C-alpha positions as CSV (number, residue, x, y, z in Angstrom):
1,M,-38.2,-51.0,48.0
2,P,-38.0,-51.0,44.2
3,S,-34.8,-52.1,42.5
4,Y,-32.0,-49.6,41.7
5,T,-33.0,-49.7,38.0
6,E,-36.7,-49.3,38.6
7,L,-36.2,-46.4,41.0
8,A,-33.6,-44.7,38.7
9,K,-36.1,-44.9,35.8
10,E,-38.9,-43.5,37.9
11,A,-36.7,-40.7,39.2
12,G,-35.0,-40.0,35.9
13,S,-31.5,-40.6,37.3
14,S,-28.8,-43.2,36.9
15,P,-28.7,-46.4,38.8
16,E,-25.4,-45.4,40.3
17,T,-27.0,-42.3,41.8
18,V,-29.7,-44.5,43.4
19,R,-27.0,-46.9,44.7
20,K,-25.2,-44.0,46.4
21,A,-28.5,-42.8,47.9
22,F,-29.2,-46.3,49.2
23,R,-25.8,-46.5,50.8
24,E,-26.2,-43.2,52.5
25,L,-29.7,-44.2,53.8
26,Q,-28.3,-47.5,54.9
27,H,-25.4,-45.8,56.7
28,Y,-27.9,-43.7,58.7
29,G,-30.1,-46.7,59.5
30,V,-33.1,-45.5,57.5
31,I,-33.1,-48.6,55.3
32,E,-31.9,-52.1,56.0
33,K,-30.5,-54.6,53.5
34,M,-32.2,-58.0,53.8
35,R,-31.9,-61.1,51.8
36,R,-34.8,-60.1,49.6
37,G,-33.7,-56.5,49.0
38,Y,-33.9,-53.2,50.9
39,F,-36.5,-52.3,53.4
40,V,-37.3,-49.1,55.3
41,T,-36.6,-49.6,59.0
42,A,-39.5,-50.1,61.3
43,D,-37.8,-47.8,63.9
44,E,-39.8,-44.5,63.4
45,A,-37.4,-42.6,65.7
46,V,-34.5,-43.4,63.3
47,V,-36.5,-42.1,60.3
48,M,-37.6,-39.0,62.1
49,A,-34.1,-38.2,63.3
50,Y,-32.7,-38.6,59.8
51,R,-35.5,-36.4,58.4
52,Q,-34.8,-33.6,60.9
53,Q,-31.1,-33.8,60.3
54,Y,-31.6,-33.6,56.5
55,L,-34.0,-30.7,56.8
56,T,-31.6,-28.8,59.0
57,T,-28.8,-29.3,56.4
58,I,-31.1,-28.1,53.6
59,E,-32.1,-25.0,55.6
60,K,-28.4,-24.1,56.3
61,K,-27.5,-24.5,52.6
62,Y,-30.5,-22.3,51.7
63,L,-29.5,-19.6,54.2
64,V,-25.9,-19.6,52.9
65,A,-27.1,-19.3,49.3
66,K,-29.5,-16.5,50.2
67,A,-26.8,-14.6,52.0
68,K,-24.6,-14.8,48.9
69,V,-27.4,-13.4,46.7
70,E,-28.1,-10.5,49.1
71,I,-24.5,-9.3,49.0
């Protein structure tokens, strides 16, 4: 994966935000820290499980926000 700085520049965010995102992804096992940097895990099941959990969270937040607007 690119460095924090490179990824931050590409995304238009701060390196600290990228570091936090890397820590979260590492916590969930999506990326692994190796000697030469960070790499996406080869375990597709881990990536798919994280993706599903993330999408479910986003959907719940959307539905809550939608309900607030409809009131």
